[in-house]
PQR file with spaces between the fields and no chain letter, atoms N, CA, C, O and H, PARSE charges and radii, in Angstrom:
ATOM       1  N    MET     1     245.711  127.913   89.393 -0.4000 1.5000
ATOM       2  CA   MET     1     245.734  126.495   89.169 -0.0000 2.0000
ATOM       3  C    MET     1     244.388  126.098   88.560  0.5500 1.7000
ATOM       4  O    MET     1     243.342  126.588   88.986 -0.5500 1.4000
ATOM       5  N    GLY     2     244.415  125.228   87.583 -0.4000 1.5000
ATOM       6  CA   GLY     2     243.199  124.802   86.914 -0.0000 2.0000
ATOM       7  C    GLY     2     242.411  123.803   87.745  0.5500 1.7000
ATOM       8  O    GLY     2     242.970  123.105   88.592 -0.5500 1.4000
ATOM       9  H    GLY     2     245.264  124.830   87.236  0.4000 1.0000
ATOM      10  N    LEU     3     241.113  123.741   87.497 -0.4000 1.5000
ATOM      11  CA   LEU     3     240.240  122.846   88.242 -0.0000 2.0000
ATOM      12  C    LEU     3     240.642  121.388   88.046  0.5500 1.7000
ATOM      13  O    LEU     3     240.571  120.602   88.991 -0.5500 1.4000
ATOM      14  H    LEU     3     240.659  124.307   86.809  0.4000 1.0000
ATOM      15  N    ALA     4     241.060  121.013   86.843 -0.4000 1.5000
ATOM      16  CA   ALA     4     241.483  119.632   86.587 -0.0000 2.0000
ATOM      17  C    ALA     4     242.686  119.265   87.454  0.5500 1.7000
ATOM      18  O    ALA     4     242.764  118.147   87.963 -0.5500 1.4000
ATOM      19  H    ALA     4     241.117  121.651   86.076  0.4000 1.0000
ATOM      20  N    LYS     5     243.625  120.198   87.625 -0.4000 1.5000
ATOM      21  CA   LYS     5     244.800  119.932   88.457 -0.0000 2.0000
ATOM      22  C    LYS     5     244.403  119.781   89.925  0.5500 1.7000
ATOM      23  O    LYS     5     244.945  118.930   90.631 -0.5500 1.4000
ATOM      24  H    LYS     5     243.562  121.106   87.212  0.4000 1.0000
ATOM      25  N    VAL     6     243.461  120.601   90.383 -0.4000 1.5000
ATOM      26  CA   VAL     6     242.980  120.494   91.757 -0.0000 2.0000
ATOM      27  C    VAL     6     242.327  119.128   91.959  0.5500 1.7000
ATOM      28  O    VAL     6     242.563  118.466   92.969 -0.5500 1.4000
ATOM      29  H    VAL     6     243.021  121.292   89.809  0.4000 1.0000
ATOM      30  N    CYS     7     241.511  118.711   91.002 -0.4000 1.5000
ATOM      31  CA   CYS     7     240.854  117.397   91.094 -0.0000 2.0000
ATOM      32  C    CYS     7     241.888  116.279   91.127  0.5500 1.7000
ATOM      33  O    CYS     7     241.760  115.353   91.928 -0.5500 1.4000
ATOM      34  H    CYS     7     241.319  119.249   90.181  0.4000 1.0000
ATOM      35  N    ASP     8     242.902  116.343   90.283 -0.4000 1.5000
ATOM      36  CA   ASP     8     243.954  115.326   90.271 -0.0000 2.0000
ATOM      37  C    ASP     8     244.688  115.280   91.604  0.5500 1.7000
ATOM      38  O    ASP     8     244.923  114.206   92.156 -0.5500 1.4000
ATOM      39  H    ASP     8     243.006  117.095   89.632  0.4000 1.0000
ATOM      40  N    ARG     9     245.040  116.433   92.108 -0.4000 1.5000
ATOM      41  CA   ARG     9     245.799  116.518   93.353 -0.0000 2.0000
ATOM      42  C    ARG     9     245.014  115.938   94.534  0.5500 1.7000
ATOM      43  O    ARG     9     245.597  115.337   95.436 -0.5500 1.4000
ATOM      44  H    ARG     9     244.849  117.306   91.659  0.4000 1.0000
ATOM      45  N    HIS    10     243.699  116.119   94.525 -0.4000 1.5000
ATOM      46  CA   HIS    10     242.866  115.662   95.640 -0.0000 2.0000
ATOM      47  C    HIS    10     242.142  114.354   95.331  0.5500 1.7000
ATOM      48  O    HIS    10     241.233  113.949   96.055 -0.5500 1.4000
ATOM      49  H    HIS    10     243.225  116.607   93.792  0.4000 1.0000
ATOM      50  N    ARG    11     242.549  113.712   94.268 -0.4000 1.5000
ATOM      51  CA   ARG    11     242.020  112.400   93.882 -0.0000 2.0000
ATOM      52  C    ARG    11     240.515  112.406   93.651  0.5500 1.7000
ATOM      53  O    ARG    11     239.821  111.455   94.012 -0.5500 1.4000
ATOM      54  H    ARG    11     243.288  114.041   93.679  0.4000 1.0000
ATOM      55  N    VAL    12     240.020  113.470   93.055 -0.4000 1.5000
ATOM      56  CA   VAL    12     238.609  113.565   92.684 -0.0000 2.0000
ATOM      57  C    VAL    12     238.497  113.103   91.234  0.5500 1.7000
ATOM      58  O    VAL    12     239.113  113.698   90.349 -0.5500 1.4000
ATOM      59  H    VAL    12     240.584  114.243   92.762  0.4000 1.0000
ATOM      60  N    PRO    13     237.718  112.048   90.979 -0.5600 1.5000
ATOM      61  CA   PRO    13     237.625  111.554   89.604  0.2800 2.0000
ATOM      62  C    PRO    13     236.930  112.558   88.690  0.5500 1.7000
ATOM      63  O    PRO    13     235.980  113.234   89.085 -0.5500 1.4000
ATOM      64  N    LYS    14     237.428  112.636   87.463 -0.4000 1.5000
ATOM      65  CA   LYS    14     236.829  113.517   86.459 -0.0000 2.0000
ATOM      66  C    LYS    14     236.155  112.641   85.415  0.5500 1.7000
ATOM      67  O    LYS    14     236.637  111.544   85.131 -0.5500 1.4000
ATOM      68  H    LYS    14     238.200  112.088   87.142  0.4000 1.0000
ATOM      69  N    PRO    15     235.061  113.095   84.844 -0.5600 1.5000
ATOM      70  CA   PRO    15     234.423  112.297   83.792  0.2800 2.0000
ATOM      71  C    PRO    15     235.315  112.216   82.563  0.5500 1.7000
ATOM      72  O    PRO    15     236.090  113.126   82.273 -0.5500 1.4000
ATOM      73  N    GLU    16     235.186  111.106   81.852 -0.4000 1.5000
ATOM      74  CA   GLU    16     235.973  110.919   80.637 -0.0000 2.0000
ATOM      75  C    GLU    16     235.558  111.922   79.575  0.5500 1.7000
ATOM      76  O    GLU    16     234.489  112.527   79.659 -0.5500 1.4000
ATOM      77  H    GLU    16     234.556  110.366   82.088  0.4000 1.0000
ATOM      78  N    ARG    17     236.397  112.088   78.595 -0.4000 1.5000
ATOM      79  CA   ARG    17     236.113  113.017   77.502 -0.0000 2.0000
ATOM      80  C    ARG    17     234.821  112.593   76.788  0.5500 1.7000
ATOM      81  O    ARG    17     234.663  111.420   76.447 -0.5500 1.4000
ATOM      82  H    ARG    17     237.265  111.597   78.527  0.4000 1.0000
ATOM      83  N    GLY    18     233.920  113.514   76.568 -0.4000 1.5000
ATOM      84  CA   GLY    18     232.657  113.232   75.892 -0.0000 2.0000
ATOM      85  C    GLY    18     231.580  112.659   76.796  0.5500 1.7000
ATOM      86  O    GLY    18     230.532  112.222   76.320 -0.5500 1.4000
ATOM      87  H    GLY    18     234.048  114.466   76.845  0.4000 1.0000
ATOM      88  N    TYR    19     231.834  112.658   78.101 -0.4000 1.5000
ATOM      89  CA   TYR    19     230.905  112.071   79.070 -0.0000 2.0000
ATOM      90  C    TYR    19     229.495  112.649   78.955  0.5500 1.7000
ATOM      91  O    TYR    19     228.519  111.905   78.853 -0.5500 1.4000
ATOM      92  H    TYR    19     232.686  113.013   78.488  0.4000 1.0000
ATOM      93  N    TRP    20     229.394  113.971   78.973 -0.4000 1.5000
ATOM      94  CA   TRP    20     228.065  114.599   78.970 -0.0000 2.0000
ATOM      95  C    TRP    20     227.352  114.394   77.635  0.5500 1.7000
ATOM      96  O    TRP    20     226.125  114.305   77.599 -0.5500 1.4000
ATOM      97  H    TRP    20     230.187  114.575   79.056  0.4000 1.0000
ATOM      98  N    ASN    21     228.100  114.317   76.547 -0.4000 1.5000
ATOM      99  CA   ASN    21     227.474  114.017   75.255 -0.0000 2.0000
ATOM     100  C    ASN    21     226.922  112.597   75.245  0.5500 1.7000
ATOM     101  O    ASN    21     225.839  112.355   74.711 -0.5500 1.4000
ATOM     102  H    ASN    21     229.097  114.389   76.576  0.4000 1.0000
ATOM     103  N    LYS    22     227.654  111.664   75.831 -0.4000 1.5000
ATOM     104  CA   LYS    22     227.182  110.276   75.913 -0.0000 2.0000
ATOM     105  C    LYS    22     225.918  110.190   76.768  0.5500 1.7000
ATOM     106  O    LYS    22     224.981  109.466   76.431 -0.5500 1.4000
ATOM     107  H    LYS    22     228.534  111.861   76.265  0.4000 1.0000
ATOM     108  N    ILE    23     225.896  110.928   77.865 -0.4000 1.5000
ATOM     109  CA   ILE    23     224.712  110.941   78.738 -0.0000 2.0000
ATOM     110  C    ILE    23     223.505  111.452   77.946  0.5500 1.7000
ATOM     111  O    ILE    23     222.437  110.841   77.979 -0.5500 1.4000
ATOM     112  H    ILE    23     226.657  111.516   78.139  0.4000 1.0000
ATOM     113  N    ARG    24     223.670  112.561   77.242 -0.4000 1.5000
ATOM     114  CA   ARG    24     222.570  113.126   76.448 -0.0000 2.0000
ATOM     115  C    ARG    24     222.098  112.158   75.372  0.5500 1.7000
ATOM     116  O    ARG    24     220.915  112.127   75.034 -0.5500 1.4000
ATOM     117  H    ARG    24     224.538  113.058   77.216  0.4000 1.0000
ATOM     118  N    ALA    25     223.025  111.369   74.837 -0.4000 1.5000
ATOM     119  CA   ALA    25     222.678  110.424   73.771 -0.0000 2.0000
ATOM     120  C    ALA    25     222.118  109.111   74.326  0.5500 1.7000
ATOM     121  O    ALA    25     221.730  108.227   73.562 -0.5500 1.4000
ATOM     122  H    ALA    25     223.986  111.394   75.112  0.4000 1.0000
ATOM     123  N    GLY    26     222.078  108.985   75.651 -0.4000 1.5000
ATOM     124  CA   GLY    26     221.528  107.784   76.264 -0.0000 2.0000
ATOM     125  C    GLY    26     222.489  106.609   76.287  0.5500 1.7000
ATOM     126  O    GLY    26     222.067  105.476   76.517 -0.5500 1.4000
ATOM     127  H    GLY    26     222.393  109.703   76.272  0.4000 1.0000
ATOM     128  N    GLN    27     223.768  106.851   76.053 -0.4000 1.5000
ATOM     129  CA   GLN    27     224.756  105.774   76.071 -0.0000 2.0000
ATOM     130  C    GLN    27     225.239  105.506   77.497  0.5500 1.7000
ATOM     131  O    GLN    27     225.134  106.365   78.373 -0.5500 1.4000
ATOM     132  H    GLN    27     224.111  107.771   75.866  0.4000 1.0000
ATOM     133  N    LYS    28     225.765  104.310   77.712 -0.4000 1.5000
ATOM     134  CA   LYS    28     226.321  103.965   79.017 -0.0000 2.0000
ATOM     135  C    LYS    28     227.695  104.621   79.163  0.5500 1.7000
ATOM     136  O    LYS    28     228.435  104.770   78.191 -0.5500 1.4000
ATOM     137  H    LYS    28     225.851  103.613   77.000  0.4000 1.0000
ATOM     138  N    THR    29     228.015  105.007   80.388 -0.4000 1.5000
ATOM     139  CA   THR    29     229.312  105.620   80.671 -0.0000 2.0000
ATOM     140  C    THR    29     229.957  104.890   81.838  0.5500 1.7000
ATOM     141  O    THR    29     229.289  104.159   82.571 -0.5500 1.4000
ATOM     142  H    THR    29     227.413  104.886   81.178  0.4000 1.0000
ATOM     143  N    LYS    30     231.251  105.090   82.007 -0.4000 1.5000
ATOM     144  CA   LYS    30     231.964  104.507   83.137 -0.0000 2.0000
ATOM     145  C    LYS    30     231.571  105.264   84.413  0.5500 1.7000
ATOM     146  O    LYS    30     231.436  106.488   84.408 -0.5500 1.4000
ATOM     147  H    LYS    30     231.794  105.684   81.412  0.4000 1.0000
ATOM     148  N    GLN    31     231.393  104.520   85.489 -0.4000 1.5000
ATOM     149  CA   GLN    31     231.050  105.121   86.778 -0.0000 2.0000
ATOM     150  C    GLN    31     232.329  105.597   87.469  0.5500 1.7000
ATOM     151  O    GLN    31     233.303  104.848   87.548 -0.5500 1.4000
ATOM     152  H    GLN    31     231.503  103.526   85.493  0.4000 1.0000
ATOM     153  N    ALA    32     232.334  106.811   87.958 -0.4000 1.5000
ATOM     154  CA   ALA    32     233.489  107.350   88.674 -0.0000 2.0000
ATOM     155  C    ALA    32     233.611  106.665   90.031  0.5500 1.7000
ATOM     156  O    ALA    32     232.611  106.408   90.702 -0.5500 1.4000
ATOM     157  H    ALA    32     231.542  107.420   87.893  0.4000 1.0000
ATOM     158  N    VAL    33     234.844  106.376   90.422 -0.4000 1.5000
ATOM     159  CA   VAL    33     235.103  105.720   91.698 -0.0000 2.0000
ATOM     160  C    VAL    33     235.927  106.665   92.560  0.5500 1.7000
ATOM     161  O    VAL    33     237.005  107.106   92.160 -0.5500 1.4000
ATOM     162  H    VAL    33     235.656  106.586   89.877  0.4000 1.0000
ATOM     163  N    PHE    34     235.409  106.975   93.755 -0.4000 1.5000
ATOM     164  CA   PHE    34     236.142  107.811   94.691 -0.0000 2.0000
ATOM     165  C    PHE    34     237.036  106.918   95.541  0.5500 1.7000
ATOM     166  O    PHE    34     236.630  105.832   95.954 -0.5500 1.4000
ATOM     167  H    PHE    34     234.533  106.617   94.080  0.4000 1.0000
ATOM     168  N    VAL    35     238.245  107.378   95.799 -0.4000 1.5000
ATOM     169  CA   VAL    35     239.196  106.626   96.595 -0.0000 2.0000
ATOM     170  C    VAL    35     239.178  107.175   98.018  0.5500 1.7000
ATOM     171  O    VAL    35     239.350  108.375   98.229 -0.5500 1.4000
ATOM     172  H    VAL    35     238.575  108.261   95.464  0.4000 1.0000
ATOM     173  N    GLU    36     238.971  106.290   98.993 -0.4000 1.5000
ATOM     174  CA   GLU    36     238.985  106.702  100.400 -0.0000 2.0000
ATOM     175  C    GLU    36     240.418  107.051  100.817  0.5500 1.7000
ATOM     176  O    GLU    36     241.370  106.400  100.386 -0.5500 1.4000
ATOM     177  H    GLU    36     238.831  105.314   98.822  0.4000 1.0000
ATOM     178  N    THR    37     240.564  108.068  101.648 -0.4000 1.5000
ATOM     179  CA   THR    37     241.878  108.441  102.157 -0.0000 2.0000
ATOM     180  C    THR    37     241.738  109.000  103.561  0.5500 1.7000
ATOM     181  O    THR    37     240.722  109.605  103.902 -0.5500 1.4000
ATOM     182  H    THR    37     239.791  108.596  101.999  0.4000 1.0000
ATOM     183  N    ASP    38     242.764  108.795  104.372 -0.4000 1.5000
ATOM     184  CA   ASP    38     242.766  109.324  105.735 -0.0000 2.0000
ATOM     185  C    ASP    38     243.530  110.642  105.828  0.5500 1.7000
ATOM     186  O    ASP    38     243.619  111.235  106.903 -0.5500 1.4000
ATOM     187  H    ASP    38     243.590  108.303  104.096  0.4000 1.0000
ATOM     188  N    ASP    39     244.074  111.094  104.719 -0.4000 1.5000
ATOM     189  CA   ASP    39     244.847  112.334  104.685 -0.0000 2.0000
ATOM     190  C    ASP    39     243.897  113.528  104.719  0.5500 1.7000
ATOM     191  O    ASP    39     243.170  113.773  103.757 -0.5500 1.4000
ATOM     192  H    ASP    39     244.001  110.612  103.846  0.4000 1.0000
ATOM     193  N    ALA    40     243.905  114.269  105.827 -0.4000 1.5000
ATOM     194  CA   ALA    40     242.991  115.404  105.996 -0.0000 2.0000
ATOM     195  C    ALA    40     243.203  116.459  104.910  0.5500 1.7000
ATOM     196  O    ALA    40     242.243  117.100  104.482 -0.5500 1.4000
ATOM     197  H    ALA    40     244.496  114.069  106.609  0.4000 1.0000
ATOM     198  N    TRP    41     244.449  116.648  104.455 -0.4000 1.5000
ATOM     199  CA   TRP    41     244.730  117.647  103.429 -0.0000 2.0000
ATOM     200  C    TRP    41     244.025  117.299  102.125  0.5500 1.7000
ATOM     201  O    TRP    41     243.565  118.190  101.411 -0.5500 1.4000
ATOM     202  H    TRP    41     245.229  116.126  104.802  0.4000 1.0000
ATOM     203  N    LEU    42     243.938  116.005  101.808 -0.4000 1.5000
ATOM     204  CA   LEU    42     243.288  115.579  100.574 -0.0000 2.0000
ATOM     205  C    LEU    42     241.765  115.607  100.682  0.5500 1.7000
ATOM     206  O    LEU    42     241.073  115.685   99.667 -0.5500 1.4000
ATOM     207  H    LEU    42     244.312  115.281  102.388  0.4000 1.0000
ATOM     208  N    ASN    43     241.242  115.543  101.896 -0.4000 1.5000
ATOM     209  CA   ASN    43     239.788  115.516  102.096 -0.0000 2.0000
ATOM     210  C    ASN    43     239.145  116.890  102.010  0.5500 1.7000
ATOM     211  O    ASN    43     237.920  116.984  101.928 -0.5500 1.4000
ATOM     212  H    ASN    43     241.804  115.479  102.721  0.4000 1.0000
ATOM     213  N    ARG    44     239.925  117.943  102.025 -0.4000 1.5000
ATOM     214  CA   ARG    44     239.362  119.297  101.986 -0.0000 2.0000
ATOM     215  C    ARG    44     239.886  120.034  100.759  0.5500 1.7000
ATOM     216  O    ARG    44     241.093  120.118  100.530 -0.5500 1.4000
ATOM     217  H    ARG    44     240.920  117.867  102.092  0.4000 1.0000
ATOM     218  N    ILE    45     238.962  120.557   99.987 -0.4000 1.5000
ATOM     219  CA   ILE    45     239.326  121.340   98.808 -0.0000 2.0000
ATOM     220  C    ILE    45     238.769  122.738   99.000  0.5500 1.7000
ATOM     221  O    ILE    45     237.580  122.913   99.267 -0.5500 1.4000
ATOM     222  H    ILE    45     237.982  120.489  100.173  0.4000 1.0000
ATOM     223  N    GLU    46     239.628  123.723   98.863 -0.4000 1.5000
ATOM     224  CA   GLU    46     239.208  125.109   99.035 -0.0000 2.0000
ATOM     225  C    GLU    46     239.600  125.879   97.784  0.5500 1.7000
ATOM     226  O    GLU    46     240.780  125.975   97.447 -0.5500 1.4000
ATOM     227  H    GLU    46     240.594  123.581   98.647  0.4000 1.0000
ATOM     228  N    ILE    47     238.613  126.420   97.106 -0.4000 1.5000
ATOM     229  CA   ILE    47     238.856  127.195   95.893 -0.0000 2.0000
ATOM     230  C    ILE    47     238.451  128.625   96.189  0.5500 1.7000
ATOM     231  O    ILE    47     237.300  128.903   96.524 -0.5500 1.4000
ATOM     232  H    ILE    47     237.654  126.342   97.380  0.4000 1.0000
ATOM     233  N    ARG    48     239.411  129.528   96.061 -0.4000 1.5000
ATOM     234  CA   ARG    48     239.146  130.923   96.418 -0.0000 2.0000
ATOM     235  C    ARG    48     239.470  131.836   95.254  0.5500 1.7000
ATOM     236  O    ARG    48     240.288  131.515   94.392 -0.5500 1.4000
ATOM     237  H    ARG    48     240.346  129.302   95.788  0.4000 1.0000
ATOM     238  N    GLY    49     238.818  132.963   95.251 -0.4000 1.5000
ATOM     239  CA   GLY    49     239.128  134.012   94.298 -0.0000 2.0000
ATOM     240  C    GLY    49     239.721  135.184   95.054  0.5500 1.7000
ATOM     241  O    GLY    49     239.701  135.201   96.285 -0.5500 1.4000
ATOM     242  H    GLY    49     238.154  133.224   95.951  0.4000 1.0000
ATOM     243  N    ALA    50     240.238  136.144   94.351 -0.4000 1.5000
ATOM     244  CA   ALA    50     240.834  137.307   94.986 -0.0000 2.0000
ATOM     245  C    ALA    50     239.739  138.272   95.436  0.5500 1.7000
ATOM     246  O    ALA    50     238.852  138.615   94.654 -0.5500 1.4000
ATOM     247  H    ALA    50     240.254  136.130   93.352  0.4000 1.0000
ATOM     248  N    LEU    51     239.797  138.709   96.688 -0.4000 1.5000
ATOM     249  CA   LEU    51     238.808  139.659   97.205 -0.0000 2.0000
ATOM     250  C    LEU    51     238.880  140.997   96.486  0.5500 1.7000
ATOM     251  O    LEU    51     237.900  141.742   96.451 -0.5500 1.4000
ATOM     252  H    LEU    51     240.518  138.431   97.324  0.4000 1.0000
ATOM     253  N    SER    52     240.031  141.300   95.916 -0.4000 1.5000
ATOM     254  CA   SER    52     240.180  142.586   95.247 -0.0000 2.0000
ATOM     255  C    SER    52     239.351  142.681   93.969  0.5500 1.7000
ATOM     256  O    SER    52     239.167  143.776   93.439 -0.5500 1.4000
ATOM     257  H    SER    52     240.826  140.695   95.944  0.4000 1.0000
ATOM     258  N    GLN    53     238.852  141.562   93.467 -0.4000 1.5000
ATOM     259  CA   GLN    53     238.123  141.561   92.205 -0.0000 2.0000
ATOM     260  C    GLN    53     236.604  141.526   92.382  0.5500 1.7000
ATOM     261  O    GLN    53     235.874  141.397   91.399 -0.5500 1.4000
ATOM     262  H    GLN    53     239.001  140.672   93.898  0.4000 1.0000
ATOM     263  N    ILE    54     236.126  141.639   93.609 -0.4000 1.5000
ATOM     264  CA   ILE    54     234.676  141.627   93.813 -0.0000 2.0000
ATOM     265  C    ILE    54     234.218  142.998   94.298  0.5500 1.7000
ATOM     266  O    ILE    54     235.028  143.768   94.816 -0.5500 1.4000
ATOM     267  H    ILE    54     236.719  141.745   94.407  0.4000 1.0000
ATOM     268  N    PRO    55     232.928  143.316   94.139 -0.5600 1.5000
ATOM     269  CA   PRO    55     232.420  144.625   94.564  0.2800 2.0000
ATOM     270  C    PRO    55     232.603  144.852   96.066  0.5500 1.7000
ATOM     271  O    PRO    55     232.637  143.905   96.852 -0.5500 1.4000
ATOM     272  N    GLU    56     232.716  146.108   96.443 -0.4000 1.5000
ATOM     273  CA   GLU    56     232.951  146.486   97.836 -0.0000 2.0000
ATOM     274  C    GLU    56     231.883  145.929   98.779  0.5500 1.7000
ATOM     275  O    GLU    56     232.208  145.457   99.869 -0.5500 1.4000
ATOM     276  H    GLU    56     232.688  146.877   95.806  0.4000 1.0000
ATOM     277  N    ALA    57     230.618  145.981   98.370 -0.4000 1.5000
ATOM     278  CA   ALA    57     229.535  145.483   99.231 -0.0000 2.0000
ATOM     279  C    ALA    57     229.696  143.986   99.505  0.5500 1.7000
ATOM     280  O    ALA    57     229.506  143.537  100.635 -0.5500 1.4000
ATOM     281  H    ALA    57     230.355  146.364   97.485  0.4000 1.0000
ATOM     282  N    ALA    58     230.040  143.227   98.488 -0.4000 1.5000
ATOM     283  CA   ALA    58     230.234  141.783   98.662 -0.0000 2.0000
ATOM     284  C    ALA    58     231.459  141.514   99.529  0.5500 1.7000
ATOM     285  O    ALA    58     231.445  140.608  100.363 -0.5500 1.4000
ATOM     286  H    ALA    58     230.194  143.591   97.570  0.4000 1.0000
ATOM     287  N    ARG    59     232.508  142.292   99.336 -0.4000 1.5000
ATOM     288  CA   ARG    59     233.721  142.140  100.143 -0.0000 2.0000
ATOM     289  C    ARG    59     233.420  142.361  101.619  0.5500 1.7000
ATOM     290  O    ARG    59     233.934  141.642  102.476 -0.5500 1.4000
ATOM     291  H    ARG    59     232.519  143.027   98.658  0.4000 1.0000
ATOM     292  N    LYS    60     232.579  143.367  101.921 -0.4000 1.5000
ATOM     293  CA   LYS    60     232.211  143.654  103.315 -0.0000 2.0000
ATOM     294  C    LYS    60     231.447  142.488  103.920  0.5500 1.7000
ATOM     295  O    LYS    60     231.705  142.113  105.063 -0.5500 1.4000
ATOM     296  H    LYS    60     232.161  143.952  101.225  0.4000 1.0000
ATOM     297  N    VAL    61     230.518  141.909  103.179 -0.4000 1.5000
ATOM     298  CA   VAL    61     229.750  140.763  103.671 -0.0000 2.0000
ATOM     299  C    VAL    61     230.685  139.596  103.976  0.5500 1.7000
ATOM     300  O    VAL    61     230.533  138.929  104.999 -0.5500 1.4000
ATOM     301  H    VAL    61     230.309  142.214  102.250  0.4000 1.0000
ATOM     302  N    ILE    62     231.642  139.352  103.100 -0.4000 1.5000
ATOM     303  CA   ILE    62     232.590  138.250  103.299 -0.0000 2.0000
ATOM     304  C    ILE    62     233.454  138.498  104.530  0.5500 1.7000
ATOM     305  O    ILE    62     233.652  137.596  105.343 -0.5500 1.4000
ATOM     306  H    ILE    62     231.765  139.895  102.269  0.4000 1.0000
ATOM     307  N    GLU    63     233.963  139.706  104.668 -0.4000 1.5000
ATOM     308  CA   GLU    63     234.800  140.039  105.827 -0.0000 2.0000
ATOM     309  C    GLU    63     234.009  139.921  107.131  0.5500 1.7000
ATOM     310  O    GLU    63     234.537  139.440  108.133 -0.5500 1.4000
ATOM     311  H    GLU    63     233.802  140.439  104.007  0.4000 1.0000
ATOM     312  N    ASP    64     232.748  140.357  107.123 -0.4000 1.5000
ATOM     313  CA   ASP    64     231.900  140.235  108.313 -0.0000 2.0000
ATOM     314  C    ASP    64     231.667  138.765  108.669  0.5500 1.7000
ATOM     315  O    ASP    64     231.690  138.397  109.844 -0.5500 1.4000
ATOM     316  H    ASP    64     232.319  140.748  106.309  0.4000 1.0000
ATOM     317  N    ALA    65     231.443  137.932  107.661 -0.4000 1.5000
ATOM     318  CA   ALA    65     231.235  136.502  107.891 -0.0000 2.0000
ATOM     319  C    ALA    65     232.495  135.866  108.477  0.5500 1.7000
ATOM     320  O    ALA    65     232.407  135.026  109.373 -0.5500 1.4000
ATOM     321  H    ALA    65     231.424  138.231  106.706  0.4000 1.0000
ATOM     322  N    LYS    66     233.664  136.261  107.976 -0.4000 1.5000
ATOM     323  CA   LYS    66     234.926  135.735  108.502 -0.0000 2.0000
ATOM     324  C    LYS    66     235.105  136.122  109.964  0.5500 1.7000
ATOM     325  O    LYS    66     235.505  135.297  110.786 -0.5500 1.4000
ATOM     326  H    LYS    66     233.736  136.943  107.248  0.4000 1.0000
ATOM     327  N    THR    67     234.810  137.372  110.282 -0.4000 1.5000
ATOM     328  CA   THR    67     234.943  137.852  111.655 -0.0000 2.0000
ATOM     329  C    THR    67     234.013  137.079  112.582  0.5500 1.7000
ATOM     330  O    THR    67     234.415  136.667  113.670 -0.5500 1.4000
ATOM     331  H    THR    67     234.485  138.042  109.615  0.4000 1.0000
ATOM     332  N    THR    68     232.771  136.884  112.151 -0.4000 1.5000
ATOM     333  CA   THR    68     231.800  136.134  112.947 -0.0000 2.0000
ATOM     334  C    THR    68     232.265  134.701  113.154  0.5500 1.7000
ATOM     335  O    THR    68     232.190  134.171  114.262 -0.5500 1.4000
ATOM     336  H    THR    68     232.445  137.219  111.267  0.4000 1.0000
ATOM     337  N    ARG    69     232.752  134.069  112.073 -0.4000 1.5000
ATOM     338  CA   ARG    69     233.215  132.679  112.160 -0.0000 2.0000
ATOM     339  C    ARG    69     234.401  132.554  113.112  0.5500 1.7000
ATOM     340  O    ARG    69     234.466  131.609  113.899 -0.5500 1.4000
ATOM     341  H    ARG    69     232.814  134.500  111.173  0.4000 1.0000
ATOM     342  N    LYS    70     235.341  133.502  113.049 -0.4000 1.5000
ATOM     343  CA   LYS    70     236.501  133.468  113.940 -0.0000 2.0000
ATOM     344  C    LYS    70     236.069  133.618  115.395  0.5500 1.7000
ATOM     345  O    LYS    70     236.607  132.952  116.280 -0.5500 1.4000
ATOM     346  H    LYS    70     235.289  134.270  112.410  0.4000 1.0000
ATOM     347  N    ALA    71     235.096  134.497  115.640 -0.4000 1.5000
ATOM     348  CA   ALA    71     234.595  134.691  117.004 -0.0000 2.0000
ATOM     349  C    ALA    71     233.936  133.410  117.523  0.5500 1.7000
ATOM     350  O    ALA    71     234.099  133.057  118.691 -0.5500 1.4000
ATOM     351  H    ALA    71     234.659  135.039  114.922  0.4000 1.0000
ATOM     352  N    GLN    72     233.197  132.721  116.660 -0.4000 1.5000
ATOM     353  CA   GLN    72     232.550  131.469  117.060 -0.0000 2.0000
ATOM     354  C    GLN    72     233.588  130.400  117.379  0.5500 1.7000
ATOM     355  O    GLN    72     233.422  129.643  118.335 -0.5500 1.4000
ATOM     356  H    GLN    72     233.065  133.009  115.711  0.4000 1.0000
ATOM     357  N    VAL    73     234.651  130.332  116.591 -0.4000 1.5000
ATOM     358  CA   VAL    73     235.707  129.343  116.826 -0.0000 2.0000
ATOM     359  C    VAL    73     236.405  129.629  118.151  0.5500 1.7000
ATOM     360  O    VAL    73     236.675  128.714  118.929 -0.5500 1.4000
ATOM     361  H    VAL    73     234.785  130.948  115.814  0.4000 1.0000
ATOM     362  N    ARG    74     236.695  130.898  118.400 -0.4000 1.5000
ATOM     363  CA   ARG    74     237.332  131.269  119.677 -0.0000 2.0000
ATOM     364  C    ARG    74     236.447  130.898  120.850  0.5500 1.7000
ATOM     365  O    ARG    74     236.938  130.421  121.873 -0.5500 1.4000
ATOM     366  H    ARG    74     236.476  131.641  117.768  0.4000 1.0000
ATOM     367  N    LYS    75     235.147  131.110  120.711 -0.4000 1.5000
ATOM     368  CA   LYS    75     234.212  130.807  121.789 -0.0000 2.0000
ATOM     369  C    LYS    75     234.176  129.297  122.052  0.5500 1.7000
ATOM     370  O    LYS    75     234.172  128.868  123.206 -0.5500 1.4000
ATOM     371  H    LYS    75     234.748  131.497  119.880  0.4000 1.0000
ATOM     372  N    VAL    76     234.150  128.496  120.991 -0.4000 1.5000
ATOM     373  CA   VAL    76     234.131  127.046  121.124 -0.0000 2.0000
ATOM     374  C    VAL    76     235.440  126.542  121.719  0.5500 1.7000
ATOM     375  O    VAL    76     235.439  125.642  122.559 -0.5500 1.4000
ATOM     376  H    VAL    76     234.153  128.845  120.053  0.4000 1.0000
ATOM     377  N    ASP    77     236.561  127.125  121.283 -0.4000 1.5000
ATOM     378  CA   ASP    77     237.872  126.721  121.801 -0.0000 2.0000
ATOM     379  C    ASP    77     238.131  127.247  123.216  0.5500 1.7000
ATOM     380  O    ASP    77     239.086  126.823  123.868 -0.5500 1.4000
ATOM     381  H    ASP    77     236.562  127.856  120.601  0.4000 1.0000
ATOM     382  N    GLY    78     237.294  128.160  123.688 -0.4000 1.5000
ATOM     383  CA   GLY    78     237.457  128.720  125.018 -0.0000 2.0000
ATOM     384  C    GLY    78     238.473  129.847  125.082  0.5500 1.7000
ATOM     385  O    GLY    78     238.937  130.207  126.164 -0.5500 1.4000
ATOM     386  H    GLY    78     236.519  128.504  123.159  0.4000 1.0000
ATOM     387  N    ARG    79     238.821  130.407  123.925 -0.4000 1.5000
ATOM     388  CA   ARG    79     239.811  131.485  123.892 -0.0000 2.0000
ATOM     389  C    ARG    79     239.184  132.852  124.120  0.5500 1.7000
ATOM     390  O    ARG    79     239.841  133.735  124.672 -0.5500 1.4000
ATOM     391  H    ARG    79     238.444  130.115  123.046  0.4000 1.0000
ATOM     392  N    GLN    80     237.994  133.046  123.732 -0.4000 1.5000
ATOM     393  CA   GLN    80     237.248  134.308  123.801 -0.0000 2.0000
ATOM     394  C    GLN    80     238.191  135.439  123.734  0.5500 1.7000
ATOM     395  O    GLN    80     237.772  136.596  123.776 -0.5500 1.4000
ATOM     396  H    GLN    80     237.460  132.328  123.284  0.4000 1.0000
């Protein structure tokens, strides 16, 4: 899924076409407005890549971090 589609789905405003060129030229641009929402699904955006495409050493670090995070969550939830 493209980043623009993710932004649209989660109501994240995108700059208008030519925005960065206008900024460099010192022109005024429209200010982006964020819309408040109570929908937890819309408030969290997670962009992931495939673990199979990264080096083994990096994959190990990520897996270790996940294991540590899960252990911390279990401890906080009292599941141990």
